[in-house]
LOMAR-638329 format. One record per residue (C-alpha): residue number from 1; chain; x negated, y negated, z. Coordinates in steps of 0.05 Angstrom, whole numbers, plus 5000, padded with zeros to 4 digits. Layout:
N
+-----+-------+------+------+------+
!  nr ! kette !   xx !   yy !   zz !
+-----+-------+------+------+------+
! NUM !     A !    X !    Y !    Z !
...
+-----+-------+------+------+------+
// end
This chain:
308
+-----+-------+------+------+------+
!  nr ! kette !   xx !   yy !   zz !
+-----+-------+------+------+------+
!   1 !     A ! 4994 ! 5002 ! 4998 !
!   2 !     A ! 4949 ! 4957 ! 5021 !
!   3 !     A ! 4914 ! 4963 ! 4953 !
!   4 !     A ! 4974 ! 4957 ! 4912 !
!   5 !     A ! 4993 ! 4890 ! 4944 !
!   6 !     A ! 4917 ! 4863 ! 4937 !
!   7 !     A ! 4922 ! 4879 ! 4859 !
!   8 !     A ! 4995 ! 4843 ! 4847 !
!   9 !     A ! 4952 ! 4781 ! 4879 !
!  10 !     A ! 4882 ! 4789 ! 4854 !
!  11 !     A ! 4864 ! 4730 ! 4796 !
!  12 !     A ! 4863 ! 4777 ! 4737 !
!  13 !     A ! 4827 ! 4728 ! 4693 !
!  14 !     A ! 4774 ! 4722 ! 4727 !
!  15 !     A ! 4768 ! 4785 ! 4739 !
!  16 !     A ! 4777 ! 4798 ! 4664 !
!  17 !     A ! 4714 ! 4755 ! 4664 !
!  18 !     A ! 4666 ! 4784 ! 4707 !
!  19 !     A ! 4679 ! 4854 ! 4676 !
!  20 !     A ! 4682 ! 4828 ! 4607 !
!  21 !     A ! 4612 ! 4794 ! 4629 !
!  22 !     A ! 4583 ! 4863 ! 4656 !
!  23 !     A ! 4601 ! 4899 ! 4583 !
!  24 !     A ! 4567 ! 4850 ! 4542 !
!  25 !     A ! 4502 ! 4859 ! 4597 !
!  26 !     A ! 4507 ! 4934 ! 4587 !
!  27 !     A ! 4515 ! 4919 ! 4516 !
!  28 !     A ! 4455 ! 4872 ! 4508 !
!  29 !     A ! 4414 ! 4931 ! 4538 !
!  30 !     A ! 4448 ! 4982 ! 4496 !
!  31 !     A ! 4407 ! 4993 ! 4420 !
!  32 !     A ! 4446 ! 4984 ! 4358 !
!  33 !     A ! 4457 ! 5040 ! 4315 !
!  34 !     A ! 4405 ! 5069 ! 4266 !
!  35 !     A ! 4380 ! 5021 ! 4213 !
!  36 !     A ! 4390 ! 5075 ! 4155 !
!  37 !     A ! 4466 ! 5076 ! 4184 !
!  38 !     A ! 4498 ! 5001 ! 4182 !
!  39 !     A ! 4437 ! 4969 ! 4158 !
!  40 !     A ! 4427 ! 4944 ! 4211 !
!  41 !     A ! 4491 ! 4918 ! 4233 !
!  42 !     A ! 4521 ! 4919 ! 4296 !
!  43 !     A ! 4594 ! 4948 ! 4284 !
!  44 !     A ! 4648 ! 4913 ! 4338 !
!  45 !     A ! 4719 ! 4949 ! 4331 !
!  46 !     A ! 4782 ! 4902 ! 4360 !
!  47 !     A ! 4857 ! 4929 ! 4369 !
!  48 !     A ! 4903 ! 4925 ! 4414 !
!  49 !     A ! 4939 ! 4979 ! 4456 !
!  50 !     A ! 5010 ! 4986 ! 4495 !
!  51 !     A ! 5010 ! 5010 ! 4561 !
!  52 !     A ! 5067 ! 5059 ! 4555 !
!  53 !     A ! 5070 ! 5064 ! 4638 !
!  54 !     A ! 5091 ! 4987 ! 4645 !
!  55 !     A ! 5133 ! 4977 ! 4596 !
!  56 !     A ! 5188 ! 5034 ! 4615 !
!  57 !     A ! 5184 ! 4992 ! 4677 !
!  58 !     A ! 5204 ! 4929 ! 4630 !
!  59 !     A ! 5133 ! 4896 ! 4640 !
!  60 !     A ! 5116 ! 4898 ! 4568 !
!  61 !     A ! 5037 ! 4897 ! 4580 !
!  62 !     A ! 5007 ! 4896 ! 4511 !
!  63 !     A ! 4917 ! 4888 ! 4516 !
!  64 !     A ! 4878 ! 4875 ! 4462 !
!  65 !     A ! 4795 ! 4894 ! 4469 !
!  66 !     A ! 4732 ! 4890 ! 4426 !
!  67 !     A ! 4698 ! 4949 ! 4438 !
!  68 !     A ! 4627 ! 4956 ! 4419 !
!  69 !     A ! 4620 ! 5022 ! 4365 !
!  70 !     A ! 4551 ! 5043 ! 4371 !
!  71 !     A ! 4560 ! 5055 ! 4458 !
!  72 !     A ! 4634 ! 5060 ! 4468 !
!  73 !     A ! 4626 ! 4996 ! 4520 !
!  74 !     A ! 4678 ! 4944 ! 4528 !
!  75 !     A ! 4657 ! 4872 ! 4508 !
!  76 !     A ! 4730 ! 4847 ! 4523 !
!  77 !     A ! 4796 ! 4862 ! 4538 !
!  78 !     A ! 4857 ! 4811 ! 4554 !
!  79 !     A ! 4933 ! 4825 ! 4552 !
!  80 !     A ! 4979 ! 4788 ! 4490 !
!  81 !     A ! 5005 ! 4738 ! 4516 !
!  82 !     A ! 5086 ! 4740 ! 4527 !
!  83 !     A ! 5122 ! 4722 ! 4464 !
!  84 !     A ! 5064 ! 4730 ! 4420 !
!  85 !     A ! 5024 ! 4792 ! 4387 !
!  86 !     A ! 4953 ! 4812 ! 4368 !
!  87 !     A ! 4947 ! 4764 ! 4310 !
!  88 !     A ! 4952 ! 4705 ! 4361 !
!  89 !     A ! 4914 ! 4731 ! 4403 !
!  90 !     A ! 4851 ! 4759 ! 4381 !
!  91 !     A ! 4819 ! 4690 ! 4361 !
!  92 !     A ! 4829 ! 4668 ! 4434 !
!  93 !     A ! 4785 ! 4741 ! 4447 !
!  94 !     A ! 4726 ! 4726 ! 4406 !
!  95 !     A ! 4732 ! 4658 ! 4412 !
!  96 !     A ! 4659 ! 4627 ! 4434 !
!  97 !     A ! 4619 ! 4699 ! 4418 !
!  98 !     A ! 4557 ! 4691 ! 4385 !
!  99 !     A ! 4569 ! 4738 ! 4320 !
! 100 !     A ! 4495 ! 4739 ! 4290 !
! 101 !     A ! 4486 ! 4808 ! 4262 !
! 102 !     A ! 4561 ! 4840 ! 4266 !
! 103 !     A ! 4610 ! 4862 ! 4231 !
! 104 !     A ! 4680 ! 4861 ! 4269 !
! 105 !     A ! 4733 ! 4919 ! 4243 !
! 106 !     A ! 4800 ! 4914 ! 4240 !
! 107 !     A ! 4863 ! 4947 ! 4220 !
! 108 !     A ! 4912 ! 4927 ! 4176 !
! 109 !     A ! 4954 ! 4872 ! 4228 !
! 110 !     A ! 4892 ! 4838 ! 4239 !
! 111 !     A ! 4873 ! 4827 ! 4159 !
! 112 !     A ! 4886 ! 4751 ! 4166 !
! 113 !     A ! 4840 ! 4693 ! 4137 !
! 114 !     A ! 4853 ! 4652 ! 4190 !
! 115 !     A ! 4813 ! 4704 ! 4234 !
! 116 !     A ! 4769 ! 4719 ! 4168 !
! 117 !     A ! 4748 ! 4648 ! 4172 !
! 118 !     A ! 4733 ! 4648 ! 4254 !
! 119 !     A ! 4690 ! 4711 ! 4251 !
! 120 !     A ! 4641 ! 4680 ! 4195 !
! 121 !     A ! 4641 ! 4607 ! 4226 !
! 122 !     A ! 4623 ! 4643 ! 4296 !
! 123 !     A ! 4564 ! 4675 ! 4251 !
! 124 !     A ! 4591 ! 4748 ! 4237 !
! 125 !     A ! 4616 ! 4789 ! 4184 !
! 126 !     A ! 4683 ! 4827 ! 4177 !
! 127 !     A ! 4709 ! 4891 ! 4145 !
! 128 !     A ! 4787 ! 4893 ! 4139 !
! 129 !     A ! 4832 ! 4942 ! 4127 !
! 130 !     A ! 4883 ! 4923 ! 4071 !
! 131 !     A ! 4950 ! 4951 ! 4066 !
! 132 !     A ! 5021 ! 4929 ! 4042 !
! 133 !     A ! 5026 ! 4871 ! 4093 !
! 134 !     A ! 4983 ! 4833 ! 4049 !
! 135 !     A ! 5017 ! 4852 ! 3988 !
! 136 !     A ! 4983 ! 4805 ! 3935 !
! 137 !     A ! 4917 ! 4822 ! 3958 !
! 138 !     A ! 4939 ! 4900 ! 3954 !
! 139 !     A ! 4968 ! 4898 ! 3899 !
! 140 !     A ! 4898 ! 4871 ! 3868 !
! 141 !     A ! 4851 ! 4919 ! 3894 !
! 142 !     A ! 4900 ! 4974 ! 3867 !
! 143 !     A ! 4894 ! 4950 ! 3802 !
! 144 !     A ! 4820 ! 4940 ! 3800 !
! 145 !     A ! 4806 ! 5019 ! 3816 !
! 146 !     A ! 4865 ! 5047 ! 3776 !
! 147 !     A ! 4821 ! 5021 ! 3722 !
! 148 !     A ! 4777 ! 5073 ! 3674 !
! 149 !     A ! 4706 ! 5068 ! 3698 !
! 150 !     A ! 4654 ! 5031 ! 3654 !
! 151 !     A ! 4697 ! 4968 ! 3626 !
! 152 !     A ! 4658 ! 4902 ! 3619 !
! 153 !     A ! 4631 ! 4884 ! 3685 !
! 154 !     A ! 4648 ! 4953 ! 3721 !
! 155 !     A ! 4597 ! 4944 ! 3788 !
! 156 !     A ! 4629 ! 5002 ! 3816 !
! 157 !     A ! 4583 ! 5044 ! 3868 !
! 158 !     A ! 4614 ! 5113 ! 3908 !
! 159 !     A ! 4584 ! 5166 ! 3960 !
! 160 !     A ! 4622 ! 5224 ! 3998 !
! 161 !     A ! 4606 ! 5248 ! 4056 !
! 162 !     A ! 4633 ! 5315 ! 4085 !
! 163 !     A ! 4655 ! 5335 ! 4162 !
! 164 !     A ! 4680 ! 5390 ! 4199 !
! 165 !     A ! 4712 ! 5378 ! 4256 !
! 166 !     A ! 4779 ! 5382 ! 4305 !
! 167 !     A ! 4799 ! 5444 ! 4260 !
! 168 !     A ! 4793 ! 5409 ! 4197 !
! 169 !     A ! 4761 ! 5398 ! 4129 !
! 170 !     A ! 4744 ! 5329 ! 4110 !
! 171 !     A ! 4724 ! 5297 ! 4043 !
! 172 !     A ! 4701 ! 5220 ! 4051 !
! 173 !     A ! 4690 ! 5186 ! 3980 !
! 174 !     A ! 4689 ! 5104 ! 3987 !
! 175 !     A ! 4687 ! 5068 ! 3927 !
! 176 !     A ! 4659 ! 4985 ! 3932 !
! 177 !     A ! 4664 ! 4930 ! 3876 !
! 178 !     A ! 4641 ! 4869 ! 3876 !
! 179 !     A ! 4683 ! 4854 ! 3812 !
! 180 !     A ! 4746 ! 4807 ! 3846 !
! 181 !     A ! 4698 ! 4770 ! 3891 !
! 182 !     A ! 4709 ! 4706 ! 3855 !
! 183 !     A ! 4776 ! 4724 ! 3837 !
! 184 !     A ! 4802 ! 4735 ! 3911 !
! 185 !     A ! 4829 ! 4677 ! 3949 !
! 186 !     A ! 4803 ! 4702 ! 4012 !
! 187 !     A ! 4741 ! 4667 ! 4058 !
! 188 !     A ! 4679 ! 4693 ! 4046 !
! 189 !     A ! 4696 ! 4759 ! 4010 !
! 190 !     A ! 4648 ! 4790 ! 3983 !
! 191 !     A ! 4658 ! 4871 ! 3971 !
! 192 !     A ! 4727 ! 4907 ! 3963 !
! 193 !     A ! 4732 ! 4985 ! 3967 !
! 194 !     A ! 4771 ! 5040 ! 3968 !
! 195 !     A ! 4767 ! 5098 ! 4015 !
! 196 !     A ! 4797 ! 5161 ! 3992 !
! 197 !     A ! 4801 ! 5217 ! 4047 !
! 198 !     A ! 4812 ! 5294 ! 4030 !
! 199 !     A ! 4843 ! 5340 ! 4096 !
! 200 !     A ! 4838 ! 5417 ! 4092 !
! 201 !     A ! 4860 ! 5461 ! 4152 !
! 202 !     A ! 4817 ! 5516 ! 4120 !
! 203 !     A ! 4777 ! 5533 ! 4062 !
! 204 !     A ! 4825 ! 5544 ! 4005 !
! 205 !     A ! 4883 ! 5511 ! 4035 !
! 206 !     A ! 4934 ! 5459 ! 4012 !
! 207 !     A ! 4894 ! 5401 ! 4017 !
! 208 !     A ! 4926 ! 5325 ! 4036 !
! 209 !     A ! 4894 ! 5265 ! 4013 !
! 210 !     A ! 4906 ! 5187 ! 4038 !
! 211 !     A ! 4873 ! 5129 ! 3998 !
! 212 !     A ! 4863 ! 5062 ! 4039 !
! 213 !     A ! 4834 ! 5005 ! 4018 !
! 214 !     A ! 4786 ! 4948 ! 4053 !
! 215 !     A ! 4756 ! 4881 ! 4041 !
! 216 !     A ! 4688 ! 4859 ! 4069 !
! 217 !     A ! 4647 ! 4804 ! 4079 !
! 218 !     A ! 4582 ! 4846 ! 4065 !
! 219 !     A ! 4546 ! 4823 ! 4000 !
! 220 !     A ! 4517 ! 4876 ! 3957 !
! 221 !     A ! 4456 ! 4864 ! 3979 !
! 222 !     A ! 4466 ! 4875 ! 4062 !
! 223 !     A ! 4518 ! 4940 ! 4059 !
! 224 !     A ! 4518 ! 4999 ! 4016 !
! 225 !     A ! 4577 ! 5048 ! 4009 !
! 226 !     A ! 4544 ! 5092 ! 4064 !
! 227 !     A ! 4536 ! 5034 ! 4102 !
! 228 !     A ! 4605 ! 5007 ! 4090 !
! 229 !     A ! 4630 ! 5086 ! 4109 !
! 230 !     A ! 4595 ! 5083 ! 4171 !
! 231 !     A ! 4622 ! 5023 ! 4201 !
! 232 !     A ! 4690 ! 5039 ! 4173 !
! 233 !     A ! 4694 ! 5102 ! 4216 !
! 234 !     A ! 4663 ! 5066 ! 4265 !
! 235 !     A ! 4719 ! 5028 ! 4271 !
! 236 !     A ! 4762 ! 5087 ! 4304 !
! 237 !     A ! 4711 ! 5097 ! 4361 !
! 238 !     A ! 4761 ! 5051 ! 4399 !
! 239 !     A ! 4819 ! 5093 ! 4397 !
! 240 !     A ! 4780 ! 5148 ! 4414 !
! 241 !     A ! 4724 ! 5135 ! 4460 !
! 242 !     A ! 4773 ! 5075 ! 4491 !
! 243 !     A ! 4848 ! 5074 ! 4481 !
! 244 !     A ! 4850 ! 5158 ! 4485 !
! 245 !     A ! 4812 ! 5170 ! 4536 !
! 246 !     A ! 4840 ! 5116 ! 4583 !
! 247 !     A ! 4907 ! 5142 ! 4569 !
! 248 !     A ! 4895 ! 5219 ! 4586 !
! 249 !     A ! 4833 ! 5215 ! 4629 !
! 250 !     A ! 4849 ! 5153 ! 4667 !
! 251 !     A ! 4916 ! 5161 ! 4666 !
! 252 !     A ! 4943 ! 5088 ! 4637 !
! 253 !     A ! 5001 ! 5103 ! 4610 !
! 254 !     A ! 5026 ! 5145 ! 4666 !
! 255 !     A ! 5010 ! 5099 ! 4719 !
! 256 !     A ! 5082 ! 5070 ! 4749 !
! 257 !     A ! 5052 ! 4998 ! 4765 !
! 258 !     A ! 5085 ! 4955 ! 4736 !
! 259 !     A ! 5094 ! 4890 ! 4792 !
! 260 !     A ! 5058 ! 4823 ! 4801 !
! 261 !     A ! 4983 ! 4819 ! 4759 !
! 262 !     A ! 4961 ! 4892 ! 4784 !
! 263 !     A ! 4975 ! 4923 ! 4714 !
! 264 !     A ! 4927 ! 4878 ! 4688 !
! 265 !     A ! 4881 ! 4882 ! 4745 !
! 266 !     A ! 4883 ! 4956 ! 4740 !
! 267 !     A ! 4869 ! 4951 ! 4672 !
! 268 !     A ! 4807 ! 4916 ! 4677 !
! 269 !     A ! 4787 ! 4969 ! 4724 !
! 270 !     A ! 4797 ! 5016 ! 4682 !
! 271 !     A ! 4747 ! 4979 ! 4628 !
! 272 !     A ! 4689 ! 4973 ! 4681 !
! 273 !     A ! 4697 ! 5034 ! 4699 !
! 274 !     A ! 4693 ! 5070 ! 4631 !
! 275 !     A ! 4628 ! 5015 ! 4619 !
! 276 !     A ! 4589 ! 5049 ! 4677 !
! 277 !     A ! 4609 ! 5125 ! 4650 !
! 278 !     A ! 4574 ! 5102 ! 4582 !
! 279 !     A ! 4521 ! 5057 ! 4615 !
! 280 !     A ! 4502 ! 5114 ! 4643 !
! 281 !     A ! 4505 ! 5154 ! 4578 !
! 282 !     A ! 4560 ! 5209 ! 4587 !
! 283 !     A ! 4582 ! 5234 ! 4533 !
! 284 !     A ! 4655 ! 5284 ! 4573 !
! 285 !     A ! 4680 ! 5211 ! 4616 !
! 286 !     A ! 4721 ! 5272 ! 4652 !
! 287 !     A ! 4657 ! 5306 ! 4667 !
! 288 !     A ! 4626 ! 5245 ! 4696 !
! 289 !     A ! 4688 ! 5246 ! 4743 !
! 290 !     A ! 4684 ! 5304 ! 4757 !
! 291 !     A ! 4612 ! 5302 ! 4784 !
! 292 !     A ! 4617 ! 5232 ! 4823 !
! 293 !     A ! 4687 ! 5253 ! 4850 !
! 294 !     A ! 4631 ! 5312 ! 4885 !
! 295 !     A ! 4580 ! 5261 ! 4897 !
! 296 !     A ! 4605 ! 5205 ! 4917 !
! 297 !     A ! 4532 ! 5173 ! 4943 !
! 298 !     A ! 4516 ! 5172 ! 4863 !
! 299 !     A ! 4577 ! 5140 ! 4855 !
! 300 !     A ! 4556 ! 5085 ! 4903 !
! 301 !     A ! 4482 ! 5089 ! 4864 !
! 302 !     A ! 4510 ! 5082 ! 4801 !
! 303 !     A ! 4534 ! 5017 ! 4822 !
! 304 !     A ! 4482 ! 4994 ! 4850 !
! 305 !     A ! 4505 ! 4983 ! 4920 !
! 306 !     A ! 4452 ! 5004 ! 4974 !
! 307 !     A ! 4472 ! 5081 ! 5014 !
! 308 !     A ! 4462 ! 5033 ! 5085 !
+-----+-------+------+------+------+
// end
C-alpha cells in the first residue's frame, strides 16, 4: 500500500528524465553495431505501445519510446498526452537530441514530413516505412519498382539475405534506387527501397510473400542495400527487446494499477530495469531476473549501491 500511494504522487516527469539520462549514459558506453553491417551508423528505433492493463480501467495510457537497436537500451520514453497521438508526441521525444551519426527508424504511422525535417535539422538521418497512409508517395514507389529493370537511368541495386528462426524460413530481398530523389517532394530523401520477404514453415511448404516500401535520407554512398537491410530489420528490436519483454516478462499489460501517476511511474521504472539488465550483457531477461532474485546482494551491487 505504501509503494502504491508513493507511485501515485511521484514526480513522473522528473523520474522519466532521470531514467532517460540513465539509458543515454549506458548507451554512450556501449559499442555501436559493427561498421560492416550498418556503415558506422547507429540505429535508433522509435515506436509506441499501449498499456492494456491500465487502459482496461479507462486510464488510456499510451507510451512512446526511443530504443538503441544494437543494445536494446531505452534512450527515452514518455506518455502520449491525452487527445493526441504518436505523430505529435515523437517530436517532443526527439527534441534537443544530438542525432549526428544516428539513423532514426520508424513505422508507417510516423512517416511524416515534419518529423523528417526535424531529424535532419538535428543532424540525423531517417529510414521510414511507406504504406497507404501516404497514398501519393506509396503509389510513386509502387510504379517505380513495377517497371522493368534496365530502362533509362535505372540504377537499382539489390541484396538478398536468408534466415531460419521461430520455425520458419525467410528470404528477404531489398532493392534500392535513387531515381526518385529529385521527383519526390519529401525532405532530404536520397533513396527509396522495396523489401520482399518470403516466409515458409518448412522446405517445400507453401510460401507467403510480403512487400513493403521505405524512404531514407541516406545516399547510396552513405549506405548500401545490405546496410539498409540491417537497419530495417533492426527496427523491430523495439518490439522484440522492449515491448514484448515489458508485456510478457515484466507483466506490464497484466498490471492492474491505473490511478494517479502510478502507471507512468511504473513504466519508467520498468525501462530502468531493462536498461540495467541490458548493460550487464544479459541476453535473456527472465534468466537475469531469476539470477538477481536468488542473489539480492548482487542486485544491490548492480545498482551501484554499497552493501553496508
